[in-house]
N, C-alpha and C positions, 0 to 999 in steps of 0.2 A: 579264539580271537579276542584280544584285549582292547584294541583301539577301534573306534567307530567314528568316522567323520560325520559330524552333524551339521556343520555350516561351513561354507567356503565362499568367500567373497574376495576375489583378487588375491591379495597376499595375506589374507586373514583366514585361518583355519581353526575351527573349534572341533576338538577331538575329545570324545568321551572315553574314559577308561571304564570298561563295562563290567569288570569283576575284580575281586580281591586278588592281590599279588602276594603269593606265598612262595617259600623256597622251592617247593616241588613244581611250580609252574613258571619260575623265573626265566628259564631259557627262552620260552616262547614270548614272554613279555619283552625281554631284552632284544630279541630279533625284531619285533615290531617297532620298538622305540628307536633302535639304531637306524631304521629305515626312514624316520621322520626327517624332513628337510624343510627349512623355511625358504620360501621363494622370494627373491629380490628384496631381501631385508624385511620380510614379512613377519607376522606374528602367529605363533601357535599357542592356542589356549587349551590346556588340558582340564577337562571337567571331571572332578572326582566324586560327583554326586552318586551316592549308593555304595561307595567303596568304604569298607569298614576296616580292612586289614591291608597293610602295605609293608612288606618285610624290609629290613634294613638294607639288604642287598639291592632291593629295588630303588631305594633312595640313592645308592651309588650309581645305578644305571641312569636315573633321572639327572643326576649331577653331570655325568659325562655328556649326555644328550644336550643338556642346557648349554654347556660350554661349547659344544660343536655348533649349535645353532647361533649362539652369540658371536663366535669367531667368524661365522659366515655372514654376519651383519643382521641376523634375525633377532627375534625376541621371543621368549617363552614365558607364559604366565600359567598359573594354576588357579582353579576356582572350585567352589563348592566342597571345600575340605570340611570334614567333620571336626568338632572341637578336639578330638583325640589326634587326628592327623595334623591339625594346626600346631599342636604342641610338639609333635614329633618333628615336623618341619623346622620349628623354631629351635629345638634342642640340637638337631643335626646341622643347624645353621644353613639349611637349604633356602630359607627365606632371604638369604643374602645373595644367592645366585639366581633365583627365579623370583619373578613378581608374584606375590600371593595376594589374590583378591579376596578380601574378607567379606564374603557374602553368605547367605543362609544355606546351610546344608540340609537336604531333605533326607530323613531317615528312610532306609529301605524297609519295605513291608516284610513282615516275618512270614 
């Protein structure tokens, strides 16, 4: 399981991505992400705290989901990106299709 709902208040949902997304576990991540829906023009915030690796195919999945949510009148934001993931989002230009909240990422304990 990749996604865990941490907060839900009406049309706002905060969902944590609970582990790294690698090519070998992409199908499970894709299935969970495609099930996301914004309700009544609501907001989905994906919290990436503790995620160190996010493969390029997962970026594509996130882009498709973001477009679907936006087309349905919703909004998607991402938060708690590590500096490395912030750069990847910028280079992939995903920061143009989802709102990136620049907050402090907490490193995962080894």
